[in-house]
N, C-alpha and C positions, 0 to 999 in steps of 0.2 A: 712343823706344820701349824698353820693358823687354825685355831678352834675357838668356839664360844661355848661356855658351860651353860646349858639350858636346863631349868627345872620346870616340871609340870605338876600342877595340883589338880588331879582328877577327883573332885570331891562332890559330896551330896549336899546341896544347898536347898533351903526351904523358901518358897515364895512368901514374901511379906515378913519373914523373920529377920529384919534388918540387923538387930543386935546379935542374934545367933550367927548369921552369915558373917558379920564383921569379925566375930571371934574366930571363926573357922579360917577366914582369909588371913587374919593376923598370925594365927598359929602357923599357917603355911609359909608366910613371909619370914617368920622367925626360923623355921626349919631351913628355908632356902639360904638364909644368911649363913647358917652353920655349914652348909655344903659349899660355900664360896661360889655360888652360882652367879653368873653375870646377869641372868634374867630369869624371872619366874612368871609363868603363864597360868592364869586362872580362867575359869569358864566365862562364857558370855553372860552378861547381866548377873554377875556373881553377887553383887551387893543386894539385889532385890530377889534373886531366884528367877528361874525361867519356866514358863512365860508369866509375867506379872499381869498381863491382860489389862482390864479397865482400872487397875490400881494406878497406872501411870497417868490417868486423867485426874487424879487427886493431887493437888498442889502440895499438900502436906507430906504425902508419900515421896514425891520427887525431892522435896527439900530435905527430908530425913536421909534419903539415900545419898544426896550430895554431901551431907554432914559426915556420913560414914567415909566417903572418899577423902574428905579433908583430914579426918583422923588417921586413916590409913597412910595418907601421904606424909603426915607428920611423923609417923612411926617407921617410915621406909628408911633403909640404910644403904649399904653398898650394892646390894642386889636390887636391880630394877624390877619392879612388879608391874605386870600388865593386867589390869583388873577391869572386868566388864561392869558397867553401871548405866543408869539412865541420866543423860545430860540434858540440862535445860538450855534451850536455844535463845539467842538474842531476839528481841521483838522484831528486828528487821528480817529475820528468817521465817517468820510466820507466813503461812499461806492464807491469802485473803478469804478463801472459801473453805478452809479447813483449820480454823484457829486452834482446834483441840490438838493438832499435831505440833505441839510446841516443844517436843522432846526428841532426843535422838538415842538410838541404841549405840552405846559408845564404849570405848576402851580407854582407860586412864593409864598413863605412863608415869609411875611414881619412882622417885630416887632421891636419896640424900635428904629426906625430910621435906621434899617438895613435890607438888604436882607439876611435872615437866611439860606435859601437853596431853592432848586428847585426840583420838581418832573416832570419827563417826562412820558407822556402817553405811555402806553405799547401796548395796543390793538388798532389798527388803522382800523376803518371801511372802507371797499372798495367795497361797494355794494349799490344799489339804488342810492340815491342822493349823497352818500359819495365817495370821491376820496382821502382820507387822505394818502394812500400809495404812491400817486403821489407826495406828498409834504413833508411828514414828515418821519423822522427816528424813529424806535421803541425805547422806553425807555428800559433801561437795568436792573434797580433795582426796582421791584414792591413791595418789602416787607419793604421798609424803613418806619420808624415811627418817629413822632415828638412829643415831650412832650410839650403840650400847656396847660397853666393853671394847670400845674401839672399832666395832664392826657395824657397817651400814645394814640396818634391819628394816624389813617391811612388816607392819602390823595390820591385820584385817580381822573381820568378825564373820564367822559362820558362812552365810550364803555368799559372801564375797568370793570365796574360794571355788564355788560351784560353776563359775563362768570362766571360760578360758580367755576372755578379754576383759575380765574384771580387775579389781584393784591389785591383787597379787601380781598379775601380769604386768600392770603398769609400774609397780614397785620394782620388779625385776628389771624392766627396761630402763628404769631410772637409776639403776646401779646397786640395788640391794644385794648383799652377799648371802642373806638367809631370809626366809619368810616365816612369820608367826601367824597362826590362825586360831582364835579362841572361839569355843562353840557351846551351844546348847542344842545339840542335834539329837532328836528323839529316835528311838529304835523302831524298825520294823524288819521282818524277815528278809534277809538278803542285803540289807542296807550296809552292813559292815564290809562285805566284799566289794560292793559298789563304791563305797567311800574310799577304800584302800586303792582301788584302781584309779579313781579320780585323782587322789592325792599323789600317787606315783606319777601319773601323767603330767600333773601340774608341776611337780619338781623337775621332771625332764624338760618340759616346755620352758620353764623359767631358767633352767641351768644352774639352780642353786638349791641347797637343802631346804626342806619344809618341815615345820613342826606344827602338829595339829593336837590341840588339847580340848577334850570334851567333858561335859558334866556327866554325872552318874546319879542314879536314884529315881524313885517314882514321884510323879507329880500329877495327881488326878488321873486322867486317861492316858497320860504320856509316861513312858519310862525311858530314861537316858542310860545308854549302855557303856559310857566311858569309851573304851577302845581307842584311846589316844595313840597317835602314831608319829614316828619321825622317819623321814626319807632323805637319803643322800641326793646329791645333785644328779646322779645318773639313774635315780629311781629305785635304787636298792634300799630295802628296809633296814633302818638302823635300830629301831626299837618299836615295840608294840606293847601297850599296857593291857591290864586285865579288862574283861567284860563284866559289867554289873557289880564291880567292886571298887571301893575307893582306893586310890593309890597315889603316892607321891614318888616321883622318879626324877633322876638327874643324870645327865650324860654330857660328855664333851663332844660336840658336833664338829667334825672336821670341815674346813672351808677352803676353797681354792684361793680366796683373797679376802681382805677385809672390806672390799667394795670401794670404788672410787666414783661416786655419783658426780654428775656435772653440776647439779645444784647441791650446795652443802646440806647435809642432813641436820635435823634438830639434835643438838648435842645433849647426851644424857650422861654417859659415864665413859671414862677413859679405859684403855686396855688394862686388864687385871695384872697384878704383879705375878711374876713367874711362880707357878705352883705345880704340884705333882699331879699328873694326869690321873683320872679315875677310870676304872673299867666300865664299859657299857653293860648295864644289867641285862640278864637274859630276857628275851621277849616272851610274852605269854602266848600259849598255843590257842588258836581260835577254836571255840566250842563247836561241836557238830550241831546240826539243826535242832534236834530234840533237846539237847542240853542248853542251847542258846535260848529257845523259846521258854523252856521250863524256868530257867534263871530269870528271864524277863518277867514272867508272871509272878514269881516269888518276890523279886525285887520291887515290883509295882505294888503288890499287896502289902508288903512290909512297910513301904513308904507311906501308903495311904493310911494304914492302921496307926502307925507310930506317929506320923506328923499330925494326925487328927485326934490324938490323945486317947485312943481306945485301949483298954487293958487286955481284951481278948476278943475272939470272934466266935460266932455261933453258926454252925453249918447243919442244915437238914440232911440227914443220911437216908437215902431212899433204897439203897442196895444196888443203885445203878452206877454206871461208869462216870457220869458227870460229877455227882456228889462225891464219889470216891476220889477222883483226881483233885477236886477242889479241896477236900480235907487234907490230902497229902501235901498239896502246895502250901496250904495254910500252916500245917505242922512244920514243914521245912523252913518256911519263911519266918515264923514267929516263935517256934518252939512248941512242943506238944502240950505244955502246961497252959498255953494261951488259946487252945482250941477246944470248943465244946460241941460235940456231935449229938444230934437229937434224931431219933428215929420215931416215926409216927404212923404206925400201921393202921389200916382200915380193913374191912371185910374183903377187899380185893387184893390186899398185899399178900404176896407169897411168903411162906415160911422161910424160904431160901433167902429172900431179900433182907428180912430182919436178921437172920443168922449172918449173912455176908456183912451187913452194916456193923454188927457187933465184933466180928472178926477183924474188919478193917480198923475199927477203933483200937482194938487190942494191939494190932500190928504197929499202929502209929503211936500208941501210948497216950491217946487223948481221952478225955472224959467222954462218956456217952450215957444218955438217958433214953429210955424207951417210954414214950407217952402215948397211951391209947386214946385215939380220937374217934373211934367208931360210934360211940354213944353221942358225941357232939354232931357227927354226920347225921345220925338218925334223928337227932333233934331238929336239925335244919330241914330234913325231909318232912318231918311232922308239921313244922311251921308252914311249909310250902305246899303241903298235900292238897289243900283246897284249890289253890290257884293253878297247880300243876295237873289237877285231875283231868283225865281224858287224853293226856299226852304221853308219848313214849319217852322213857329215860334216854338221855343223850348227853351232849356236851355240858349243859347246865349243871346236871348232877355231878358229872366228872369234875368240873371246875370248883364245885363247892368243897370237895376234899382238898384240892390244892390251896384254896383260900383259907381253909381252917388251918392247914399247916403253916401258911404264911402268918396268920394271926398268932399262932402259938410261938413261932420263932420271934416275932416282933415283941410279944409279951415278955419273953425271956430277955430280950435286948433292953426293953424299957425298965424291967425290974433290976437287972444285974449289970447293965452298962456295956455288954459286949455288942459288937457290930455284927449284924447278919450278913453273911456272904452268900449272894445268890449263886446258883449253880448252873444256870442255863448256858448252852453253847451257841456259837454263831449260826449254825445251821438251823437250830430251833428258833432262835430270835428272828432269823431272816424270814421264815415262812409262818411265823405266828404260832408255832407249836410250843407255846408257853402261856401261862395264865397270869393276866394282870391281877395284882394284889394277892397272888398265890406264890408260885415258884419264882416269880419275878421280884418278889419283895426282898428288900435288902439294901445295904448301904454301898455295896461294891459287888460287881459281877466279874470275877476273875477270868472266866472263860468266855466272856462276851464276844471276843474277836477270834475265838478258836473254833474252827470247823470240827464237826463230829469225827471225821476220819483222823484228824490230827489229835483229837482227844485220845483215841485208842493208841496212836503212836507214842504219845507222851506217857500214857499209863504203862505201856510195855517198857519204855525207856526207864521209868521210875523203878521198875522191877528188875533192872539189869543185874543187880548184885544180890538178888534174893526177893522172894515174894513179899511185897508190902500191900499192894492192892490185890485182894484175893483173885486168883485166876478165874474163879467162877463168875466174878463180876465182869471180867473182860470177855469171857466166852459166851455169856448169856445174850439172848436176843433182847435188844433195847425195848423197854416198855415203861409207860407211865403208870401202869397198874391202877387205873381209875375205873376200869370195868372188867368184867370176866374175860380172861384169855386175851387181853389187849396186847398188841404189839405196835411199835412205831411204824412198821411196814404196812399196817392196815391203812394208814393215812398218808404215808410218805413213800417216795421211791427209795431204793437202796441208797445209803448215804454216800457211797462213792460216786454214784451218778448225780445225786442231788448236789453234792459239794462241787462237782465239776461245772454244773450249770450255774450255781450261785457264784462261784469264782468269776465266771465270765460276766454275769449280769451285774454283780456288785463291784468287784475290784477293777474289771477291765471296761466297765461301762458299755458293754455290748448290748445291743437291742435284741429282742426275741428273734427277729428274722436272721440276724447275723449268727446267733447261736445255732439255730436250726440248720443253717448252711454248713455248719461244721459236722453235721450228721446226727444231731440229737433229735429225738422224737418231737414232732411239732406240738402235739397236744400236751405232752409233758412240759415242754419248755414254756408254753403259754400259761399253763396252769401254775407252774412255779413262779413265773414272773408276776402273775396276778396276786399270788399269795404274798410275795415280797412287798408289792406296792400297797396292798390293802391293809397290811399290818404295820405300816409306818407309824400310825397313831400309838401302837403299843410301845414301839421302841422309843418314842418321845418321852414315855413315862418310865422307862427302865432305869435301873441304877447305873451309874457310870462304871466303866470297865476299861481295862488296859488295852491299848492299841498294839497289836503285834503284826498286822498285815498292812499292805499299802493303803487300804481304804477301809477304815473301821466305821461302824455305825456311830452316829452322834456328830461330833464336831468335824469329823473327816468327810463323811458322806451325808450330804444335805439335800433331801428331796421333799417336795410338797406332800402333805398328807392327802389333800384333795388333788387327785391326779388321774387322768384317763389315758395316759400314754404308756404303752409297753415298749 
């Protein structure tokens, strides 16, 4: 049987770390040579990290990335390496009205000490978190083929595979015996299954095997889940890599033929000498929803903290579910010795909340300090007494407490270098149930895209093998504890109802009228929609946080602050 030995490097690369990325790519190339692979696939824009954003507008950055490709080409051996990079276009390719788009999202084909050729990505995503049309020019030839290991191969980049009449289809029609697709495809819930079905269908439509290799790791608001896959020509899965873990894999992919294109492919490498077949490694089992989301959050936080050089993180522990889950994720992602919990009770804090915070810290094995701030709160009230005279206590007084806590956490961060992790969830961020310069303070908000109902699901999942988050925290009524006997339900509808409305309004872009037509109370829907819209200004000032839904706040969902439309 004809086969081609394919290696995949599902690795965590860092945007802008050209030297570090070069070392990682070189190491993968050396490993692939040892496995006698015909071809090694690396992620999209591997040299620069993905997404490089406005870095590609800097000529020096593009030039240094090209120098990396030259050195990698010189180091290439018998294994052909397909490496994502930023290519500079000839002046004749420049658009008259968009001269900044002088580069392409490209894949370099390296073999035998040379750069054999280059493929330019044709389909440029420009929706959601993607802005590739801002930076890159479209590729011109999507049907080119490469003869690697004696086999006619099609090479494409990420979005190219998402269209059934895109470059991979053209390559199959031109006679490709196998399709390779390199990716920087970020995660959101449900995307793994969606991808798998798409890739299966593409393999069937093309009638040839398909190999998909993805990046892994956290990059600002994005997290890449890996989940690389190989499908046979009939759509049956041959291999599936891990989620949220780096992995090098290699397998012999069976082919119906070596491919006989009408137009001769670009010659790269001849058929490999006869060798002993290798067994296909066992595929990894797909994580369930809670495990997948929890892994995404931990992977993103670890990437952000580590890549930005923080030694530890600081988490304010309120005794509530959000701070408890945040601390658990941080401890799992970084190790307990790199997490510092701080509880800051005032006159309105219940004894149980302090006790629960201390128990949580003990369960996680993290440091915890109890810092009393009620005297500080009293001092603020004394300062404001004159100008507040004659008014009833309200939100202003409540928010003072939250802002004192934010100040204390940031002081610890400034003094000792740890990054503050904000603890607010998506439901609260959506309706403004969060305090600017208070509980919104921090360098990263790990639950920013996690609805409150999912927070509870994740907490219960974390306790699956024994109590880590105290059950009393999970069972108690949510409360900010900023006034006597305060409950979230005093200001907000039940979270299951709120989250259902928010999902429709935010992620599905449904208007208030359309949501009401689904049976939700009109006054509640309009109230929630108004709350979401008038708190856009707060979210613009919030810490970045990992995207795990189809539409996250920030670079994904972009609405005007001044807006009178529901």
